[in-house]
N, C-alpha and C positions, 0 to 999 in steps of 0.2 A: 652576429647574432642581435636578433631588433629589440626596440629599450621598451619592452615589456614589467610591468613592473606586475611583481603579486601580488593580492588584494586590489587591486585598485580593476576601476570597469573597463571595460569596454565596448562599442553597438560593432559591430558587422564591420558600418564605414570607415570606426578609427585601427581596427585594424588595417584596413583595404591602406589606408591611409598610409597610418606606418611603415609594411611592407612595400611600400609605392608602388598601387599594383589598381587600377582602373575598376567600379565597386563592379563586378558582373551580376549580369540581372538574370543570373540563375545557377543550377549544377548543383554540384555535391561542393558548392564555401558554405548552402546553404540547408545539405543536408546530413550534418551531422561530423564529417571528415573529409581535408581534405591533402595535397600534399602542395604545393610549390615551389619548386627547386628543390632541391635536396632535404626542406624542412615541408614536417604535417601540423596545420592543423584541426585541434582538436574541438569541437562547439556541442558541450554536452546539459540535458536539463536534473536535475536532483530532487527527487521525489513533488517531481512533476512531470505532465506529459508537454511534449514540445507543441508548435507550431502544426504539424501533421499530423500530432492526436499516438504520437506511439509514447508511450511510459515504459521507458525499458528496465524503469528498477535501479537504479545508477547509485551510490550511496557513500558516503564514506563510512569509513573503517578510522576512527582517530583522525591522524593527518593522509591516508591511502583511500582513493577512489576506487572502488569497486562498479567497473563499466560496461556497458553493449557494445558491441559494435550493430550493425544497422540489420532488419531481421532475418534475412536471410544469409546475415556475413557467415563466412570458414577462416576456417584458421590457414590452408591455403592457398586465399585468394591476395593480389597482386598488392591493395591496397591492407590490408588486416599487415602482410609482412614488412612492407613499406612503418608500418606505425613499433612494429616489432625492434628492424634492425633497420633505421633511417642513418643516412647519409649525412644525415645536418641534426634538428632537435625538432623534437615532437609539444608542440608548442597546449596547452591543454588552457579552455575556458567552460565556465560553469556555470547556472545561475539554475532560482526556482521557482522564478515567473518569468511565464516566456515571452513576458512583458518588457522586463526589465536587461541592464547596462549585461554581460559577459562578465564577469570575474575571475580574470587570470589567478590562476594554481599554479600555476611556476610550469618549471620544462618538465613534464613528465620521462617514466622507464618503467619501461614494467615491469613489477616483481614478480608476477606469475601469469600462467597463460589458459584458460581449460578449451580444447580444440570441441567447442561447442556450435549448435545454432539459434540462435547469435553465438559468437564464440566472445567473451571476458578475459576480461584484461581487470590486474589488479596496479592500477599506477601506485607509483610512487617519485615524492617531489624532491628538487634539488633550489635553492636561489627563496625558500620560505619562509629563511627565520627569519626576516627584517620586519611581514608579512606577521607573521604568527610569529610571535616568541615563542622558546620551548616553558610551558609550563612544568613547576621542580615536582620531580620521580619524590613518590612517596614510598620510604624503604620501606622493607619489609622482613623483618630479620625469622632465618629462621633455626641459628641458635640459642637456648639461652645465656651464650656468654662465645663473642663474637672474637677473638683475636687475632693478628697483627697476622694480612694477609690470610687468613681466611674470609670464603666465596663469602656472598652475601646478596639475596635478590631484591634487584629496583624493581618496580609492577607501575608504570605512569597510565592513571585512566586516563581511559580513549578520550572518553567523552568531553574532557575539556579541549584536548584536540579539535574533536573536532569546529574544520574551520566552519562550518554553516553554524552551527553549535553558539558557536564564540559571536559570528555578526548577532546575530540575532538577542544574543545577552547584550551584546555592549547597544548593539542599536534601542536595547530600554533603558538598560541605565547606564550608556559613557563610559566615558573611558576613567574615569572619576575613583580614586580607591575610593570604597565606600568604609572603609575601616581609619582611614587617615585624610582624607580626602585629598590626594597627593594626583598633582595634573604634570604630565608630563608635557603634556602640548607648552601648558604656560609656562616650565623653566626651564626646555630644551630648546621651544619651539618650534621648526616642520622639524627635526633628526626624530624626536617627541609626539609628533603625530600620530596618536593610534595607537600607542605599546603602550601595555596593560595585560599586566598577567589576566587568569581567567579563577577562579576555585571555585570546586563542586560544596557543597554544602552539604550533602548526602555522603559518608565514607563510607570507603570502597569496599568494604564487608559488604556491607548490607546492601551489594550493586548486587543483583542477579540475573542472569543471560537473557530475561526477558523484558528487564529493564526497558523504561522508556523516557526518553530525558526529558525535559520540558526545560528551553536557554532561560525562558527567566523567571523560572520556580528555583529553578535546581543548579545557574548560577550567578555570579558575581566576580567585579572588576574589583582584583585588589592590586598594591602596588607590592613588588620578589621583595622590598622587606615585611609585609603585614603579612603576606604567602607565606616568607618562609618564617614566620614568628605563630605564627599558623601550627606548621608545623612540626614546631618545639614537641608537642605532646602527642600520645599516640593515647588513644584517636586523636584527629587534631582540634580543637581547639575549636569552637561556633565566634561567627563573628561576634558576637554579645561580648562573648568570657574576654575577649585582646581585648573587646573597647575599652569592659571594663579596665582590666589589669592597664593602663594606655594610662586611665582619666587615676589609678592610684599610682598612680608614678607621678604624675604630674606634665 
């Protein structure tokens, strides 16, 4: 297994160096996906056309990626079958601007596949928990009373888990908690670098199917303690309300 770190940026030359090959002058390494030994490598754009001008509509839904193969790709093709049934691993990299380096999303595993042209695959990832720590789920209790052992529903706001939205939020607001100013990097050093929860300001009950997220306007970085306290009330406290409670408690 190659030592790519989820959430870190890599150019194609970085990838070639890490896997130990000379930089190819062309070919499949530059057209979306290819194989090397038992492993497969996917490079894709999110929300933007690649250098070839193609925009396939790749997008994250929460921390899962809806991805499309090349324009003429079909399910039976060896290149697609290799991605779906690899002897090794599938390393998936993405970027939102074709002038940027790629971000390593993690080791990809197909959750579902659609036999279309181009092929559509929904990828899920392992190894991402260090780069994108879990946000707290919101508990939605369906019963007036919940007895011990009774079932209850846990919903996770997928907008908070979208890595593209998370990155845009943190690029604007930074990784210091907007409520208590705690900074994991300053306190814990390297192990805390980039660690922070992302909180959605809009109550889940108000989010509709057509809702379009604005990562800067709708999301804020908060530490796990403050995040938990925001959700101690239903609906969740606002950031200003929690700050006021902290001031009152001294």
